[in-house]
C-alpha positions in Angstrom: 35.9 -12.7 4.0 33.6 -14.1 1.2 30.0 -13.4 0.7 27.8 -16.1 2.3 24.6 -17.2 0.5 21.4 -17.1 2.5 19.8 -20.4 3.2 16.4 -21.1 1.7 14.5 -20.3 4.9 16.3 -17.0 5.3 15.8 -16.0 1.7 12.0 -16.8 2.2 11.9 -14.7 5.4 13.6 -11.8 3.7 11.2 -11.8 0.8 8.2 -12.2 3.1 9.3 -9.3 5.3 9.8 -7.1 2.3 6.3 -7.9 0.9 4.8 -7.3 4.3 6.3 -3.9 4.7 5.1 -3.1 1.1 1.6 -4.2 1.9 1.5 -2.1 5.1 2.8 1.0 3.3 0.1 0.7 0.7 -2.7 -0.1 3.2 -1.8 2.8 5.5 -2.9 5.5 3.0 -6.4 4.0 2.8 -7.4 5.0 6.3 -9.2 8.3 6.8 -7.2 10.8 8.7 -3.9 9.4 7.6 -0.9 11.6 8.1 0.4 10.9 4.7 -1.4 12.7 1.9 -2.5 10.8 -1.2 -1.3 12.1 -4.5 -4.1 13.5 -6.8 -3.2 10.9 -9.4 -3.7 8.0 -7.0 -6.4 5.5 -8.2 -7.9 5.6 -4.6 -8.5 9.3 -4.9 -10.0 8.9 -8.3 -12.3 6.1 -7.2 -13.4 8.2 -4.1 -14.2 11.2 -6.3 -16.4 9.0 -8.5 -18.2 7.5 -5.6 -18.8 10.9 -4.1 -20.3 12.1 -7.4 -22.5 9.1 -7.6 -23.8 9.4 -4.1 -24.7 13.1 -4.5 -26.5 12.3 -7.7 -28.7 9.6 -6.1 -29.7 11.9 -3.2 
């Protein structure tokens, strides 16, 4: 049996679903109390460290 090509609508749905999953995976780590630990090299962790330092300096 030959390989069938996806119709345009199905290709679009496949791409949209993949991007949606990627967006949800990235957004899940932002929440406080998330089960998944952010790596120390993550930009979010670096930004939070800088913000914490600035807030302690202003107090």
